[in-house]
N, C-alpha and C positions, 0 to 999 in steps of 0.2 A: 532451311529452304525447301526441304522435301524434294518433290519432283520438279519444282520450279528451278529454272536456270541450271539445268543439268546437261544440256546438249550443245549450247552455244553461249556459254558464260565463261569469261577468261579472267575473272578477278576472284581470288579465294578470300582475300582479306584486305581491308583498308587499314593501313598501319598509322597513317598520319593524314589529317585533313583540315583545311581551312576552307569551308564551302565557298565556291565562287572564286577562289584564289589559287590554291594548290592542293595536291593530293598525292599520296604515296600508297603503294600496295604490292601484293605478290600474287603470283599464280604458278602452281606446280603443274608441269606438263606430265600427264600420266606416262609411266614407263611402258605401259602395254600397247600404246598406239604406234602405228607405223611411222608417221612423220608429223611434224608441226610446221606447216608452211609459213614463210615469212609474212604473208598477208595477214595471218592470224595473230602475229605479234603486234602488227599495227592495230588490229581489231582490239586486242587486249588494252593497249594504251588508250584507244578511243573510248572503250567502255569505262575505264577508270575516270577519264575526263567527264563522261556522261553522268556518273554517280555524283561527282562534285558539283556539276551544274544543276542537276535535278534537286539535290539537297539545298542548294542556294535558293532555288525558286519554289521550295516547299512542295516539290513533286507535282506541281501544276503543269509544268512543261517538260518536254524531253527532247534531246537533240537527235537528229537523224543525219546520215551521211550527206556531205555537201562538197566541200573543196579541201584539197590538201596540196599546198604549194610544192613541198619537197619531202620525200621519205628516203632516208639512206639506210640500206641494209648492210650492216657492218660485220655480221657473223651469223652462224647457223645455230639454231636452237634444236636440241635433240630430246627425244623422249627421256624423261627422268630429270630434266633441268628445271630449275625454279627461276621464273622471271621476276626481276625486281623492277617494278613499274613506277613511273612518275609522270605527272602532267601538271603544267602550269597554265592557269587560265588567265588570258590577257584581258578578256572582258566576258561578261555573262549577263544577258538581258532576256526578256521575254521573246525577243526576235531571233537571237542567235548566240552561240558561244564560240569564242576564238581561243585557241590553245596551241601549245607546243608540248612535246613529250618525248620520252625515251624509255627503252627497256634494256636491262642489263642481265647478264648471267655471271655470277661470281665477281661482280664489280666491273666487268668488261661490257661496254655498250654493244648491243647487237642490233639496235635500230634507233634512229632518231627521226622524229617528225617535227616539221616546222610549218608555221602559218596554216594551221588547219581551221576550218570554219564549218560549223554545223548549224543549220537552221533549227529553231525551236518550234515545236508543234504541241498541241494539247496532249498531255500524257495519257489522259483517259481514252484517247483514240486508239492507243496501242496496248495499254495494260491498266490494271486497277491501281490508282495512285496509292491507296492504303497498303496494297501488297508490295509495291515498290518501297514504301517507307519501311515496312517490316524487314524486307530483304536487306535494305541498307543498314538497319540496326544490327542484323546478324553479321554482315561483313565488317562492321566497325567493332563488333564484340568478339564472339567465339570464332567467327569465320565460317565460311561455307564448307561442306564436306569436301575433302580433297579427292582427286582422281575421279571426278564426275564425268569428264569428257571422254567419250568412247571413240573419237575419230569422226571422219566425214565419209559420206558415201562417194563413190566415183560418179561424176556427172557425164551424161551422154553427150559427147562431142562428135559431130559429123562433119568432116572436111568438105567444104563446098568449092574451094578454089585454092590453088597453091602454085607459086613460082618459087622454087627452092632458093632459100637465102634472101628472098626479096619481099614476098608478101604471102599471107595465108588468111583465108576466111573459113569459118566453121559455124555450124549451128549448135547452139547450146540449148538443150531442152531442160528447162527448169522443172524439177519434179513436182507433181501435184501435191504430194505430201512427203514430209521428212521430219526427223526428230528436231532439227534445228529451228523449224518454224514455231515450235512451242515456246522457244525463247525469243524468237525474232519475228513476230511479236505475238503474245498470247491473244490479243484481240484483233490484230491485223497482220496476218502472216506476210512477210516481205523477204524476198531472196537477198541475203546479205551482199552488199556491194564489195566487201573484201573477198567473197568467194568468186564473184565475177572477175575481180582483178587477178586473183590467183589463176583462173583459167586463161585469161589474156596473157599473163606473164609466161605461163607454160608454152603457149603458142609462140611467143617472141623468143624464148630461149631455144625452142626447136629450130626457128629460123636462123638464129645465130650459130647453132651447131652445124647447120647446112652450109653456112657461109665460111666458117673457119673452125678448125679443130682447136681444142684447148691445149695448152702446154702440158707436158708430162707431169702427173701428180696434181693437176688442177682440174677444175670443172667450171663450165660456163654457168653463170648465175646472175640474177638481177642484182645490181648494186645500188641503183637509184631509180626512183619513180618521181616524175615531175608533173605538175599541173593536173592532178586528178580532179575531175569534175563529174559529179553524179547528178543527172538531170531529172530522173524520175524514178518512182518505185517500180520494183519488178515483182510481179505477182506469181504465185504458184501456177505452174502449167504453161507459163509463157515460153515462146520459142524466140531466142535471140540470135541475131547474126553478130558474131564477134570476130575480131581479127587483129592482125598486127602487120605493119608495113614499114620496111626499112626506110630511114631518112638519113640524109647526109649529116655527118658529125665532124667537128673540128678536132676531136680527140680520138684516141685509139679505141674507145668504147663502141660497141655495136648499139645503135640507137633505133628504136622502133616506135612508131605511133600506134597507140592502142585505141580501138573503138568498139562500141556495142550499139546495136540498133534493134528496135522492136517495131515491126510494121513500118519499116522505113524511117522511123524517127529516132534521133539520137537518144541514147540512154546514159552512156558514160564515155568519157574520153580521158586519155593520159598519154604520157611518153615514158618509156623505160630505157635505161642504160644497162647493158649487159657486159660483164667482164669476167676474166678468169680469177678464180679464187682457189687457193691451195686446199686440197682435200685433206681432211683429218685422218 
C-alpha cells in the first residue's frame, strides 16, 4: 500500500470475505500510540464493511457515513491490542449498504454495531477505483504493513457555553490540513464523522463527571450511542458548533443529546449513554 492508507486506515488484513454478504478481518493497534478511542473501533468495523460493499459493486461505488441505530461499547481497547473485526451486510445496492458488525479482542467483544446504513456514492469522486482495487487485493493477500497508524492530532475545542452537569457547547475548528485527510479521502478530503463523534462524547463524559463522581476503581465512559445521523460532509477548515445536553432517562445511566452544526445548519446528531466501568 505504500503511503496510501497509512494515517486513517484500520483494517490490516481481510481474512474471510463473501462480497456483499459478510467479511472478517483484523487490525493491530500500534503499541506506540497514546490511546485508541472507542469511536475508532466503530470506524474500523465500518471500514471493513466498506471493503465488502465496494468489492461487491466492482469499486464503482463507495459508502459514506450515514445512520447507525445503536453502538454498544463493551470494553476498552489498548495500544498493542489486535482487533478481530467482522461485518455482516444485510443489503448492498448502488444506493446504500445496510450492515451490522462487531469487534473483539482475544475473543471478547469490545463493540457491537447494529442497524447501520451508509449511502453509496461514486467511488471516483473520492479515490481512484483502480487504486482501491489494488489495495483490496493487498488486504486479501499479504496484508497491509502493520503499525502504520501514528495516532491523531488534538483538535482545537473552544468552550462557548457551559452549565455544569447539564449542557455544554464548544467550537471545533477542523484543521485545514492533517495526515488523515490523505486517507479520508484522497480526491475529496472529508473530516471523519467518527472523529466528530469522539469529540462530542468527550464533552458528554465531562458533563457526566460534573454531575456525579464514579465509584472507586471505576471511570465514567460512554457505554452506548444511539440514533447517529450524519447529515452532511465536513470540509477541512470548517468551524463547527458542537455540544451535549443532558436529557431525562428512565435508567441509572447519564444520557446526553449530541449535536453538531455548521453555519447554523445541522451536521450530525446522536444520543449517548454514560456509565461507570471498572478501570483495569
